[in-house]
N, C-alpha and C positions, 0 to 999 in steps of 0.2 A: 504494500500500500504506500502511496505517496507520503513522503516523510512529513510534509506539512499537515496532512490529515491525520496521520497516526499520532503525531505529537499533539495535535489539537485534542484528539480523543483522550489521550493519556492524561491531560491536565484538567479535564472536566471534573468538577466537584459536585457532590450531591447535597441537597438541602434536606430539611425535615419534611416528612410525608404529610400531605394534606388529603383529607378524605371527605367524600360526600356520596351518599347512596352506594352504588357499585363501582365508583370511580375513585382512583387514587392518583395523586399528582405529586411528583418529586421535582422541586426546583433544581435547575442546572446552572452552574456557574463556570466561568472560564476566565483565565488570566491573560488570554490573548489581547494584545494591545488594540484599542479601538482607533485604529489609524484612519481608515477610510470612512468618510462621512457620506451618507446617502439618505434620501427620503423614502418613506413608505408610499404605497399607491395612494392612500387617502390624503396624505399630506400634499403630494404633488397635485392631485386633482383639486383639492380645496384651494390651493394657491393659484389655480388656473394655468399651471405651467406644463401640464401633461394632457395630451389628447390621445384618446383611444377610439378608433373608428374602423369600419369595415374597410377591407383592402381596395374595394371599388364600389360603385353604386349597386352592382349586382351582388356583391359580397362573396365570401368563401367560408364555408363552415369551419375548417380547421386552421384559419389564419386571421389575424387582425393586424392593423397598422398602429404603431405607437410612435408618437412624436414627443420627445422631451425638449421643451423650449427653455428649461431652466439651466442654471449654472451648476447644478448638483445632480449626481446620478440618482436614479429611482429604482427601488427594489419592487419587483413583481413576484409574488410568492406562489409556489406550486400549489394548485388547488384553489387559489384565490379567485373569486368570481367577480366579473364585471357584468353589469346589466344594461339593457337598452338596445339601441340600434335594431338589427333584424332578429336577434335572439341572444339570450344570455349565454356567456361562455366562462370556462375556467381555464387557468394556466396549466399547460402540460408539464412545465418545469419552472424552477425559480430562475429569474432573469434579472440582471442588473443593467438598466438602460443608461448608457453614458449621457452626460450632459450635452445639450445641443446636438441631438442625434435623432434619427428616424430609423426604425427597424420593423420587420415583420415577425410576429411572435406566434408560436404554435399553441393552439387552444382546442378545447373540446366543448361541444354544445351541451347545455344543461336545461334546455327548454325545447323539446322536440316538436311541440305543436305550434310553433310560431316561426314564420319567415317573412316578416314585414316590419318596416321601420316604426319604432315608437319614439326614438330620439335620434338625432344626427350622430351624437357621440355617446360613448359608454360612460357609466358612472359606477362608483364603488357600491356593490350590493351589501357590503358588510358581512359577507359570508365566505368561509373557506369550506370546501366540500368535506363531507364526513371522512374521517381518516381511513375507513375501510375502502372508500372510493379512491382516495389518494394512493393507497397501496396497490390496488388493482391497476390503476392507471400507470403507476410507476413501473410495474412489471411489463405492461404493454409497451410503454415508451422504451424501456430497456431493450426489449426484443426488436422494436422498430429500428433502434440505433444500430444494433448488431447486424441486422439484415440489410437495411436500406440507408443508414446514416441520416435518418429523419426523426424528428420528435413527434411522430404520430402516435395517437392513442388508439385503442379499440373503441371507436365511437359507439358501436352497437352495445358494447358492454357498459359504457357510461350511461346510455339511455336506459338500459335494463336496470342498472343499479338505482337510477332515479325513480323508475316505476316501482321497484320493490320497496324502496325507502318510503315512497308516498303511500303504498299499500299498508306497510307495517305501521306507519304513523297515522293511518286512517285520515289522510289528507287528499282532497280532490283538487286538482289544479286544471283550469281550462286549457292551459297550454303545456301541461306536463313540466312545469318549472320547479326545479329543486328549491329555488328561493321561496316558493310558496310554502313548502314544508317548514322551513326555518321560521317564516313569518307566523304561521299558525301555531308553532311551538315556542313562540318568543318568550312567554312567561315562564315556561318550564326551563328553558335555556338560561334565562336570567337568574334563576335559582342556582344553577351551576356556577355562573360567573361570580355571583356573590359569595359562594362557598369557598372559592379558591382565591388566594391573595398573591400579588407580586411582592417579593421581598427585595430589599436593597441589593443591587449589583446582579440581580438575576438576569440570565440571558436565554433561558430555555426551560422546557418541561419534558419530563418522561412520564408517560401515562399508563396506568393499569386500568383495564376494564374487566369486570367479573373475575378479578384475581389474577389476570394474565396481562403481560405487557402488550400494549397496543402499538406504541411507537414513541418517538421523541422528535422534537424540533429544537434547534439551538441556533442562535444568531451571533454575529460578531459585535453587536452593539446593544447595550442595555436599553437605551431610549427607543430603539426600533422594536425590541421585544415587548416592551411595555405597551406600545401602541397595538401590536398584533395579538397580544395575549387574549383579549376577549374573543377574537375570531377563532383562535386555536382551541380555547376551552369549548366553544360551541361545536367545533368540528369533532372533537373527541367525545363530547357529551352525546352527540347523535349516535355514536357507537353504543354508548351505555344505555340509551333509550331503546335500542333494538333488543337488548337482552331481556330476560325474565327478571323484572325488578321486585317480584314478590319474594324472592330468595336472594338476599344480598350476600355476594361472595367477594372477599378481598384477599389480597396476598398477605401471608403471615410473615414474610421476609422480603418486603419490597426493596429495601436498601441492598441486600445481598444479590437479589435477582437483577436489579438495575445495574449494579457494578459489573456483574457477569455479562449482561447484555452489551454494555458499552465496550468491554474488553473484547468480546467476540466480533464486534464490527471490524476490528483491525485485521481480522483474518478472512474477511469476505473477498471474493473475487472482485477485482476493480477494473473498470475501463474508463478511459478519458476521451472526452469529445469537446469540440469547440462549442461554446455556449452560443445560443442565438443572439445574446447580448455581449456583455463584457466578461471576459474571463474564461475559465475552463469548467466544464460540467463533468463531474465524476459520478459514475453509476456503480452501485454495490449490489452483489447477489451472493447469498449464502444459503445453506440448507433450510434455514427458517427466517431469513431476513432479506429485505430489499430496501434500497435507499439511494439517496443522491447527496452530493455536496457541491456547492458553487464556490470556486476558489478564484479570487482576484488578487493579483500581485502578492501571491503567497499567503493570503489571508482567507480563512474559511468564513465566507459571508453568511451562509446558511447551510445547515445540514439537517436532513430529515431521514430517519430510518424507521421502518415498520417491521413488526414481527409477522411472520407468515407461517402457515401450516400446509402440509401437502394434502392432507385428507380433505375430501369433499363431503358435505352433508346434504342429504335430500331434505330440503326445507323450502316452503314457499317463500321465505325471506332469507336469502343467502346472507348470513351474519358476517361480521368482520373476519371471523376465523375462516369461514368458507371462502369469501371473496379474496382474502389474502393468499389462499392456496391456489388461486387461478393463475395459470401460465398460458401465454399465447404461443 
């Protein structure tokens, strides 16, 4: 594994476990210097310095155009959703858009039943897709990169996951929009956000659902993590809502399991690709893990790794364990 990533993982420190319902969150800390300054998607959009639009008047489902008019790079997060234009989309990988630049980004549709303009430009939906969807999409993108050197997802699988999520949450959306599920579960998701707190110097989280590791996200900057924290909590909380909450299951040794999980990441098979934006995109695969890391000028800007399982379950709602077992 690239020394910068291995060293980054080695110096990650674990905080005290926070628990709510069937979800446990461990704060992650890193001593990596916060050298590179960048904005979040919401910051840049609020400042009116970032434009996200269809690639043409006719549009293209798997691509969007991003224009950064500001003097600071902008971070677009894997699974982060933008709404509007012809249909809502999520990012297929984490991308850092350089200042004063224009790029085409790879995305997946999360609103199958609409292909007509609502707005000229996209806006921040306030949502990161559920972590089980991010894991499945990461596996699909990994396979696409190996075969075709493209950041394509399995769009059919994404739509299927959105339909299954809607069915499990008993939410009907006229356009099959993932965002409608989050909107109708807003109050419940707010309970999760209130239950978990950001602590000083925190840069990430490692999450357990139903007593098993779901995944982790960690960033190079504390200020960026604090802004994205509510989105990530909602993302992982959707996983917890899929399970049977009548019987609360938690890990009896979360610290030990988390430390082992992080250590094992260093032994995953790794491949390096040019990012659609600034830096290098590293992809990880292991017997029970899948993940990515964006590295810019020897700094790990964002790393996300998910726990996977090979076995499939026959279930009307493929839960996060089943979907993480999917391979293209």
